[in-house]
PyMOL commands that place a pseudoatom at each C-alpha (Angstrom):
pseudoatom trace, name=CA, resn=MET, resi=1, chain=A, elem=C, hetatm=0, pos=[15.875, -47.117, -102.450]
pseudoatom trace, name=CA, resn=ASN, resi=2, chain=A, elem=C, hetatm=0, pos=[14.084, -43.372, -102.908]
pseudoatom trace, name=CA, resn=LEU, resi=3, chain=A, elem=C, hetatm=0, pos=[16.503, -40.866, -103.020]
pseudoatom trace, name=CA, resn=ILE, resi=4, chain=A, elem=C, hetatm=0, pos=[15.819, -39.228, -99.613]
pseudoatom trace, name=CA, resn=SER, resi=5, chain=A, elem=C, hetatm=0, pos=[16.753, -42.859, -98.341]
pseudoatom trace, name=CA, resn=LYS, resi=6, chain=A, elem=C, hetatm=0, pos=[19.948, -43.133, -100.125]
pseudoatom trace, name=CA, resn=SER, resi=7, chain=A, elem=C, hetatm=0, pos=[21.062, -39.513, -99.245]
pseudoatom trace, name=CA, resn=LEU, resi=8, chain=A, elem=C, hetatm=0, pos=[20.336, -39.829, -95.443]
pseudoatom trace, name=CA, resn=HIS, resi=9, chain=A, elem=C, hetatm=0, pos=[22.171, -43.694, -95.491]
pseudoatom trace, name=CA, resn=TYR, resi=10, chain=A, elem=C, hetatm=0, pos=[25.266, -41.662, -97.339]
pseudoatom trace, name=CA, resn=ILE, resi=11, chain=A, elem=C, hetatm=0, pos=[25.271, -39.169, -94.747]
pseudoatom trace, name=CA, resn=GLY, resi=12, chain=A, elem=C, hetatm=0, pos=[24.469, -41.075, -91.902]
pseudoatom trace, name=CA, resn=ASN, resi=13, chain=A, elem=C, hetatm=0, pos=[27.982, -43.410, -93.403]
pseudoatom trace, name=CA, resn=ASN, resi=14, chain=A, elem=C, hetatm=0, pos=[29.917, -40.313, -94.599]
pseudoatom trace, name=CA, resn=ILE, resi=15, chain=A, elem=C, hetatm=0, pos=[29.442, -37.115, -92.725]
pseudoatom trace, name=CA, resn=LYS, resi=16, chain=A, elem=C, hetatm=0, pos=[30.430, -37.162, -88.495]
pseudoatom trace, name=CA, resn=ASN, resi=17, chain=A, elem=C, hetatm=0, pos=[28.827, -35.394, -85.984]
pseudoatom trace, name=CA, resn=VAL, resi=18, chain=A, elem=C, hetatm=0, pos=[25.201, -35.223, -88.011]
pseudoatom trace, name=CA, resn=PHE, resi=19, chain=A, elem=C, hetatm=0, pos=[22.839, -33.145, -84.905]
pseudoatom trace, name=CA, resn=THR, resi=20, chain=A, elem=C, hetatm=0, pos=[19.174, -33.400, -87.007]
pseudoatom trace, name=CA, resn=ILE, resi=21, chain=A, elem=C, hetatm=0, pos=[15.799, -31.452, -85.755]
pseudoatom trace, name=CA, resn=GLN, resi=22, chain=A, elem=C, hetatm=0, pos=[12.837, -33.151, -86.134]
pseudoatom trace, name=CA, resn=ILE, resi=23, chain=A, elem=C, hetatm=0, pos=[10.024, -30.676, -85.179]
pseudoatom trace, name=CA, resn=GLY, resi=24, chain=A, elem=C, hetatm=0, pos=[6.718, -32.332, -84.777]
pseudoatom trace, name=CA, resn=ALA, resi=25, chain=A, elem=C, hetatm=0, pos=[8.504, -35.334, -83.570]
pseudoatom trace, name=CA, resn=MET, resi=26, chain=A, elem=C, hetatm=0, pos=[5.367, -36.657, -82.252]
pseudoatom trace, name=CA, resn=ASP, resi=27, chain=A, elem=C, hetatm=0, pos=[5.940, -39.876, -79.709]
pseudoatom trace, name=CA, resn=GLY, resi=28, chain=A, elem=C, hetatm=0, pos=[8.987, -40.222, -81.462]
pseudoatom trace, name=CA, resn=ILE, resi=29, chain=A, elem=C, hetatm=0, pos=[7.772, -43.806, -82.747]
pseudoatom trace, name=CA, resn=ASN, resi=30, chain=A, elem=C, hetatm=0, pos=[4.643, -43.752, -84.892]
pseudoatom trace, name=CA, resn=PHE, resi=31, chain=A, elem=C, hetatm=0, pos=[4.559, -42.257, -88.098]
pseudoatom trace, name=CA, resn=ASP, resi=32, chain=A, elem=C, hetatm=0, pos=[8.004, -41.883, -87.495]
pseudoatom trace, name=CA, resn=GLU, resi=33, chain=A, elem=C, hetatm=0, pos=[10.444, -42.042, -91.117]
pseudoatom trace, name=CA, resn=THR, resi=34, chain=A, elem=C, hetatm=0, pos=[13.462, -40.611, -89.505]
pseudoatom trace, name=CA, resn=ARG, resi=35, chain=A, elem=C, hetatm=0, pos=[13.447, -42.809, -86.247]
pseudoatom trace, name=CA, resn=GLU, resi=36, chain=A, elem=C, hetatm=0, pos=[15.287, -45.782, -88.321]
pseudoatom trace, name=CA, resn=TYR, resi=37, chain=A, elem=C, hetatm=0, pos=[18.124, -43.627, -89.106]
pseudoatom trace, name=CA, resn=LEU, resi=38, chain=A, elem=C, hetatm=0, pos=[18.469, -42.059, -85.920]
pseudoatom trace, name=CA, resn=ASP, resi=39, chain=A, elem=C, hetatm=0, pos=[18.817, -45.068, -84.081]
pseudoatom trace, name=CA, resn=LYS, resi=40, chain=A, elem=C, hetatm=0, pos=[21.020, -46.780, -86.918]
pseudoatom trace, name=CA, resn=TYR, resi=41, chain=A, elem=C, hetatm=0, pos=[23.194, -43.765, -86.598]
pseudoatom trace, name=CA, resn=GLN, resi=42, chain=A, elem=C, hetatm=0, pos=[22.980, -42.599, -83.376]
pseudoatom trace, name=CA, resn=TRP, resi=43, chain=A, elem=C, hetatm=0, pos=[22.617, -39.294, -84.589]
pseudoatom trace, name=CA, resn=ASP, resi=44, chain=A, elem=C, hetatm=0, pos=[22.328, -36.073, -81.591]
pseudoatom trace, name=CA, resn=ALA, resi=45, chain=A, elem=C, hetatm=0, pos=[18.715, -34.513, -82.179]
pseudoatom trace, name=CA, resn=LEU, resi=46, chain=A, elem=C, hetatm=0, pos=[16.175, -32.199, -81.253]
pseudoatom trace, name=CA, resn=LEU, resi=47, chain=A, elem=C, hetatm=0, pos=[13.125, -33.140, -80.526]
pseudoatom trace, name=CA, resn=VAL, resi=48, chain=A, elem=C, hetatm=0, pos=[10.437, -30.531, -81.030]
pseudoatom trace, name=CA, resn=GLU, resi=49, chain=A, elem=C, hetatm=0, pos=[6.907, -31.244, -79.946]
pseudoatom trace, name=CA, resn=PRO, resi=50, chain=A, elem=C, hetatm=0, pos=[4.575, -28.826, -78.849]
pseudoatom trace, name=CA, resn=ILE, resi=51, chain=A, elem=C, hetatm=0, pos=[1.212, -30.989, -77.550]
pseudoatom trace, name=CA, resn=PRO, resi=52, chain=A, elem=C, hetatm=0, pos=[1.902, -31.819, -73.829]
pseudoatom trace, name=CA, resn=GLU, resi=53, chain=A, elem=C, hetatm=0, pos=[0.435, -35.760, -73.438]
pseudoatom trace, name=CA, resn=ILE, resi=54, chain=A, elem=C, hetatm=0, pos=[2.678, -36.777, -76.929]
pseudoatom trace, name=CA, resn=PHE, resi=55, chain=A, elem=C, hetatm=0, pos=[5.755, -34.991, -75.261]
pseudoatom trace, name=CA, resn=ASN, resi=56, chain=A, elem=C, hetatm=0, pos=[5.771, -36.719, -72.305]
pseudoatom trace, name=CA, resn=GLU, resi=57, chain=A, elem=C, hetatm=0, pos=[5.246, -39.639, -74.435]
pseudoatom trace, name=CA, resn=LEU, resi=58, chain=A, elem=C, hetatm=0, pos=[8.251, -38.587, -76.890]
pseudoatom trace, name=CA, resn=LYS, resi=59, chain=A, elem=C, hetatm=0, pos=[10.171, -37.969, -73.703]
pseudoatom trace, name=CA, resn=ASN, resi=60, chain=A, elem=C, hetatm=0, pos=[9.326, -41.479, -71.832]
pseudoatom trace, name=CA, resn=ASN, resi=61, chain=A, elem=C, hetatm=0, pos=[10.172, -42.939, -74.775]
pseudoatom trace, name=CA, resn=PHE, resi=62, chain=A, elem=C, hetatm=0, pos=[13.853, -42.008, -75.702]
pseudoatom trace, name=CA, resn=LYS, resi=63, chain=A, elem=C, hetatm=0, pos=[14.606, -41.558, -71.320]
pseudoatom trace, name=CA, resn=ASP, resi=64, chain=A, elem=C, hetatm=0, pos=[17.733, -43.397, -71.928]
pseudoatom trace, name=CA, resn=ARG, resi=65, chain=A, elem=C, hetatm=0, pos=[19.252, -41.316, -75.166]
pseudoatom trace, name=CA, resn=GLU, resi=66, chain=A, elem=C, hetatm=0, pos=[21.678, -39.142, -73.655]
pseudoatom trace, name=CA, resn=ASN, resi=67, chain=A, elem=C, hetatm=0, pos=[22.286, -37.369, -77.059]
pseudoatom trace, name=CA, resn=TYR, resi=68, chain=A, elem=C, hetatm=0, pos=[18.102, -35.713, -77.508]
pseudoatom trace, name=CA, resn=ILE, resi=69, chain=A, elem=C, hetatm=0, pos=[17.198, -32.758, -76.693]
pseudoatom trace, name=CA, resn=PHE, resi=70, chain=A, elem=C, hetatm=0, pos=[13.913, -32.162, -76.290]
pseudoatom trace, name=CA, resn=GLU, resi=71, chain=A, elem=C, hetatm=0, pos=[11.884, -28.896, -76.567]
pseudoatom trace, name=CA, resn=GLN, resi=72, chain=A, elem=C, hetatm=0, pos=[7.854, -28.763, -76.077]
pseudoatom trace, name=CA, resn=SER, resi=73, chain=A, elem=C, hetatm=0, pos=[7.089, -25.767, -78.571]
pseudoatom trace, name=CA, resn=ALA, resi=74, chain=A, elem=C, hetatm=0, pos=[5.316, -25.061, -81.200]
pseudoatom trace, name=CA, resn=ILE, resi=75, chain=A, elem=C, hetatm=0, pos=[7.536, -22.852, -84.108]
pseudoatom trace, name=CA, resn=GLY, resi=76, chain=A, elem=C, hetatm=0, pos=[5.884, -20.413, -84.829]
pseudoatom trace, name=CA, resn=ASN, resi=77, chain=A, elem=C, hetatm=0, pos=[6.000, -16.486, -85.844]
pseudoatom trace, name=CA, resn=HIS, resi=78, chain=A, elem=C, hetatm=0, pos=[6.514, -15.429, -82.467]
pseudoatom trace, name=CA, resn=ASP, resi=79, chain=A, elem=C, hetatm=0, pos=[8.084, -16.116, -79.193]
pseudoatom trace, name=CA, resn=GLY, resi=80, chain=A, elem=C, hetatm=0, pos=[5.343, -16.589, -76.704]
pseudoatom trace, name=CA, resn=GLN, resi=81, chain=A, elem=C, hetatm=0, pos=[2.243, -19.251, -76.528]
pseudoatom trace, name=CA, resn=ILE, resi=82, chain=A, elem=C, hetatm=0, pos=[-0.407, -20.329, -79.314]
pseudoatom trace, name=CA, resn=GLU, resi=83, chain=A, elem=C, hetatm=0, pos=[-3.571, -21.886, -79.323]
pseudoatom trace, name=CA, resn=MET, resi=84, chain=A, elem=C, hetatm=0, pos=[-3.292, -25.576, -81.499]
pseudoatom trace, name=CA, resn=LEU, resi=85, chain=A, elem=C, hetatm=0, pos=[-6.039, -27.921, -81.828]
pseudoatom trace, name=CA, resn=THR, resi=86, chain=A, elem=C, hetatm=0, pos=[-5.452, -31.196, -81.359]
pseudoatom trace, name=CA, resn=VAL, resi=87, chain=A, elem=C, hetatm=0, pos=[-7.642, -34.604, -80.542]
pseudoatom trace, name=CA, resn=PRO, resi=88, chain=A, elem=C, hetatm=0, pos=[-6.899, -36.233, -77.049]
pseudoatom trace, name=CA, resn=LEU, resi=89, chain=A, elem=C, hetatm=0, pos=[-5.224, -39.217, -76.828]
pseudoatom trace, name=CA, resn=ASP, resi=90, chain=A, elem=C, hetatm=0, pos=[-7.765, -40.629, -74.747]
pseudoatom trace, name=CA, resn=VAL, resi=91, chain=A, elem=C, hetatm=0, pos=[-10.472, -39.519, -77.165]
pseudoatom trace, name=CA, resn=ILE, resi=92, chain=A, elem=C, hetatm=0, pos=[-8.541, -41.200, -79.960]
pseudoatom trace, name=CA, resn=GLU, resi=93, chain=A, elem=C, hetatm=0, pos=[-8.417, -44.571, -78.168]
pseudoatom trace, name=CA, resn=LYS, resi=94, chain=A, elem=C, hetatm=0, pos=[-11.836, -44.134, -76.362]
pseudoatom trace, name=CA, resn=GLU, resi=95, chain=A, elem=C, hetatm=0, pos=[-13.772, -43.609, -80.044]
pseudoatom trace, name=CA, resn=GLY, resi=96, chain=A, elem=C, hetatm=0, pos=[-11.942, -45.677, -81.810]
pseudoatom trace, name=CA, resn=LEU, resi=97, chain=A, elem=C, hetatm=0, pos=[-10.221, -43.250, -84.789]
pseudoatom trace, name=CA, resn=HIS, resi=98, chain=A, elem=C, hetatm=0, pos=[-7.490, -43.656, -86.598]
pseudoatom trace, name=CA, resn=PRO, resi=99, chain=A, elem=C, hetatm=0, pos=[-4.028, -43.769, -84.647]
pseudoatom trace, name=CA, resn=GLY, resi=100, chain=A, elem=C, hetatm=0, pos=[-2.902, -40.937, -87.119]
pseudoatom trace, name=CA, resn=PHE, resi=101, chain=A, elem=C, hetatm=0, pos=[-5.143, -38.800, -85.690]
pseudoatom trace, name=CA, resn=LYS, resi=102, chain=A, elem=C, hetatm=0, pos=[-2.321, -38.251, -82.877]
pseudoatom trace, name=CA, resn=GLY, resi=103, chain=A, elem=C, hetatm=0, pos=[-0.162, -36.990, -84.749]
pseudoatom trace, name=CA, resn=VAL, resi=104, chain=A, elem=C, hetatm=0, pos=[-3.396, -34.548, -86.580]
pseudoatom trace, name=CA, resn=SER, resi=105, chain=A, elem=C, hetatm=0, pos=[-2.395, -30.790, -84.318]
pseudoatom trace, name=CA, resn=THR, resi=106, chain=A, elem=C, hetatm=0, pos=[-1.938, -28.201, -86.089]
pseudoatom trace, name=CA, resn=GLN, resi=107, chain=A, elem=C, hetatm=0, pos=[-1.698, -24.153, -85.358]
pseudoatom trace, name=CA, resn=TYR, resi=108, chain=A, elem=C, hetatm=0, pos=[-5.213, -21.733, -86.391]
pseudoatom trace, name=CA, resn=PRO, resi=109, chain=A, elem=C, hetatm=0, pos=[-5.608, -21.692, -89.311]
pseudoatom trace, name=CA, resn=PRO, resi=110, chain=A, elem=C, hetatm=0, pos=[-6.341, -25.155, -89.253]
pseudoatom trace, name=CA, resn=ARG, resi=111, chain=A, elem=C, hetatm=0, pos=[-3.520, -27.020, -91.922]
pseudoatom trace, name=CA, resn=ASN, resi=112, chain=A, elem=C, hetatm=0, pos=[-2.709, -30.848, -92.858]
pseudoatom trace, name=CA, resn=GLY, resi=113, chain=A, elem=C, hetatm=0, pos=[-5.709, -33.053, -91.784]
pseudoatom trace, name=CA, resn=PHE, resi=114, chain=A, elem=C, hetatm=0, pos=[-8.062, -30.787, -90.094]
pseudoatom trace, name=CA, resn=GLY, resi=115, chain=A, elem=C, hetatm=0, pos=[-7.741, -28.511, -93.080]
pseudoatom trace, name=CA, resn=SER, resi=116, chain=A, elem=C, hetatm=0, pos=[-8.713, -30.894, -95.478]
pseudoatom trace, name=CA, resn=ASP, resi=117, chain=A, elem=C, hetatm=0, pos=[-11.731, -30.907, -97.142]
pseudoatom trace, name=CA, resn=PHE, resi=118, chain=A, elem=C, hetatm=0, pos=[-12.138, -34.810, -96.538]
pseudoatom trace, name=CA, resn=GLN, resi=119, chain=A, elem=C, hetatm=0, pos=[-15.611, -35.030, -94.353]
pseudoatom trace, name=CA, resn=ASN, resi=120, chain=A, elem=C, hetatm=0, pos=[-14.424, -37.802, -92.019]
pseudoatom trace, name=CA, resn=ASP, resi=121, chain=A, elem=C, hetatm=0, pos=[-11.140, -35.540, -90.962]
pseudoatom trace, name=CA, resn=ILE, resi=122, chain=A, elem=C, hetatm=0, pos=[-14.314, -32.340, -90.688]
pseudoatom trace, name=CA, resn=ASP, resi=123, chain=A, elem=C, hetatm=0, pos=[-16.532, -34.773, -88.922]
pseudoatom trace, name=CA, resn=VAL, resi=124, chain=A, elem=C, hetatm=0, pos=[-13.326, -35.250, -86.089]
pseudoatom trace, name=CA, resn=LYS, resi=125, chain=A, elem=C, hetatm=0, pos=[-12.267, -31.871, -85.936]
pseudoatom trace, name=CA, resn=ASN, resi=126, chain=A, elem=C, hetatm=0, pos=[-15.941, -30.670, -85.342]
pseudoatom trace, name=CA, resn=LYS, resi=127, chain=A, elem=C, hetatm=0, pos=[-16.538, -33.183, -82.844]
pseudoatom trace, name=CA, resn=PHE, resi=128, chain=A, elem=C, hetatm=0, pos=[-13.570, -33.983, -80.724]
pseudoatom trace, name=CA, resn=GLY, resi=129, chain=A, elem=C, hetatm=0, pos=[-10.474, -31.473, -81.343]
pseudoatom trace, name=CA, resn=VAL, resi=130, chain=A, elem=C, hetatm=0, pos=[-9.849, -28.981, -78.815]
pseudoatom trace, name=CA, resn=THR, resi=131, chain=A, elem=C, hetatm=0, pos=[-7.853, -26.020, -77.753]
pseudoatom trace, name=CA, resn=VAL, resi=132, chain=A, elem=C, hetatm=0, pos=[-4.967, -26.676, -76.074]
pseudoatom trace, name=CA, resn=LEU, resi=133, chain=A, elem=C, hetatm=0, pos=[-2.363, -23.325, -75.089]
pseudoatom trace, name=CA, resn=VAL, resi=134, chain=A, elem=C, hetatm=0, pos=[0.939, -24.373, -76.106]
pseudoatom trace, name=CA, resn=PRO, resi=135, chain=A, elem=C, hetatm=0, pos=[4.721, -23.011, -75.995]
pseudoatom trace, name=CA, resn=CYS, resi=136, chain=A, elem=C, hetatm=0, pos=[5.519, -21.104, -79.068]
pseudoatom trace, name=CA, resn=LEU, resi=137, chain=A, elem=C, hetatm=0, pos=[9.245, -20.396, -80.387]
pseudoatom trace, name=CA, resn=THR, resi=138, chain=A, elem=C, hetatm=0, pos=[10.439, -18.859, -83.736]
pseudoatom trace, name=CA, resn=LEU, resi=139, chain=A, elem=C, hetatm=0, pos=[12.510, -21.128, -85.606]
pseudoatom trace, name=CA, resn=ASP, resi=140, chain=A, elem=C, hetatm=0, pos=[15.395, -18.463, -84.909]
pseudoatom trace, name=CA, resn=THR, resi=141, chain=A, elem=C, hetatm=0, pos=[14.815, -18.556, -81.140]
pseudoatom trace, name=CA, resn=LEU, resi=142, chain=A, elem=C, hetatm=0, pos=[14.509, -22.502, -81.316]
pseudoatom trace, name=CA, resn=PHE, resi=143, chain=A, elem=C, hetatm=0, pos=[18.251, -22.129, -83.191]
pseudoatom trace, name=CA, resn=LYS, resi=144, chain=A, elem=C, hetatm=0, pos=[19.761, -19.725, -80.078]
pseudoatom trace, name=CA, resn=LYS, resi=145, chain=A, elem=C, hetatm=0, pos=[18.129, -21.580, -77.347]
pseudoatom trace, name=CA, resn=HIS, resi=146, chain=A, elem=C, hetatm=0, pos=[19.828, -25.063, -78.390]
pseudoatom trace, name=CA, resn=ASN, resi=147, chain=A, elem=C, hetatm=0, pos=[23.267, -22.872, -80.150]
pseudoatom trace, name=CA, resn=ILE, resi=148, chain=A, elem=C, hetatm=0, pos=[22.316, -24.267, -83.405]
pseudoatom trace, name=CA, resn=ILE, resi=149, chain=A, elem=C, hetatm=0, pos=[24.470, -21.891, -85.587]
pseudoatom trace, name=CA, resn=LEU, resi=150, chain=A, elem=C, hetatm=0, pos=[24.814, -24.463, -88.950]
pseudoatom trace, name=CA, resn=ILE, resi=151, chain=A, elem=C, hetatm=0, pos=[22.140, -26.956, -90.271]
pseudoatom trace, name=CA, resn=ARG, resi=152, chain=A, elem=C, hetatm=0, pos=[22.886, -29.619, -92.959]
pseudoatom trace, name=CA, resn=ILE, resi=153, chain=A, elem=C, hetatm=0, pos=[20.349, -29.620, -95.244]
pseudoatom trace, name=CA, resn=PRO, resi=154, chain=A, elem=C, hetatm=0, pos=[20.232, -32.210, -98.176]
pseudoatom trace, name=CA, resn=TYR, resi=155, chain=A, elem=C, hetatm=0, pos=[19.435, -30.508, -101.759]
pseudoatom trace, name=CA, resn=TRP, resi=156, chain=A, elem=C, hetatm=0, pos=[15.790, -31.451, -102.093]
pseudoatom trace, name=CA, resn=GLU, resi=157, chain=A, elem=C, hetatm=0, pos=[14.761, -29.857, -99.198]
pseudoatom trace, name=CA, resn=PHE, resi=158, chain=A, elem=C, hetatm=0, pos=[17.267, -25.904, -99.619]
pseudoatom trace, name=CA, resn=ASP, resi=159, chain=A, elem=C, hetatm=0, pos=[14.736, -24.144, -101.274]
pseudoatom trace, name=CA, resn=ASN, resi=160, chain=A, elem=C, hetatm=0, pos=[11.840, -24.507, -98.567]
pseudoatom trace, name=CA, resn=ILE, resi=161, chain=A, elem=C, hetatm=0, pos=[14.276, -24.239, -95.741]
pseudoatom trace, name=CA, resn=GLU, resi=162, chain=A, elem=C, hetatm=0, pos=[15.760, -21.137, -97.185]
pseudoatom trace, name=CA, resn=THR, resi=163, chain=A, elem=C, hetatm=0, pos=[11.947, -19.516, -97.869]
pseudoatom trace, name=CA, resn=ILE, resi=164, chain=A, elem=C, hetatm=0, pos=[11.401, -20.330, -94.524]
pseudoatom trace, name=CA, resn=LEU, resi=165, chain=A, elem=C, hetatm=0, pos=[14.622, -18.721, -92.273]
pseudoatom trace, name=CA, resn=LYS, resi=166, chain=A, elem=C, hetatm=0, pos=[14.392, -16.159, -94.844]
pseudoatom trace, name=CA, resn=ASN, resi=167, chain=A, elem=C, hetatm=0, pos=[18.034, -15.727, -94.843]
pseudoatom trace, name=CA, resn=GLU, resi=168, chain=A, elem=C, hetatm=0, pos=[18.074, -15.046, -91.050]
pseudoatom trace, name=CA, resn=LEU, resi=169, chain=A, elem=C, hetatm=0, pos=[20.771, -18.030, -90.512]
pseudoatom trace, name=CA, resn=LYS, resi=170, chain=A, elem=C, hetatm=0, pos=[23.291, -18.953, -93.471]
pseudoatom trace, name=CA, resn=ILE, resi=171, chain=A, elem=C, hetatm=0, pos=[22.497, -22.424, -94.748]
pseudoatom trace, name=CA, resn=LYS, resi=172, chain=A, elem=C, hetatm=0, pos=[25.400, -24.703, -96.071]
pseudoatom trace, name=CA, resn=GLU, resi=173, chain=A, elem=C, hetatm=0, pos=[24.647, -27.278, -98.556]
pseudoatom trace, name=CA, resn=GLU, resi=174, chain=A, elem=C, hetatm=0, pos=[25.854, -30.063, -97.433]
pseudoatom trace, name=CA, resn=LEU, resi=175, chain=A, elem=C, hetatm=0, pos=[24.880, -32.732, -100.731]
for i in range(1, 175): cmd.bond("trace and resi %d" % i, "trace and resi %d" % (i + 1))
show_as sticks, trace
zoom trace
């Protein structure tokens, strides 16, 4: 068991009233490394997914979870709307693309798989990628909207999240 798994199990077994935030939740099932912990420990969660058809799958997959909050938004540096690059689900299925492309959506300039130098990613992006306009929130707006005033983060993520938040929120390191 790796350090992240050990830490999440420690949190699940020892900390009450855990509230998690998953940005880029996709459908909540495929390629989701947090689902095991959400299921096992019944943590409350805010699941954020910007792509409309994937967001609808996310909500449908967890329609019975009363402790989940769903937010259809991208997280960016402004509130409003933002263009994202994605491959439609029907195209992934029809063209027999790797199912991982379901979760490869990005803001501009392209990052993740769509920003790579791997020729297959470039070909898929150029041939099948479409631009969609989605709602966009800053982290600050997202947290205020859902009344999140404290986030608990594992020590190994402290430097990253601190940089992202730019000290706008008070952060308490729990581990």
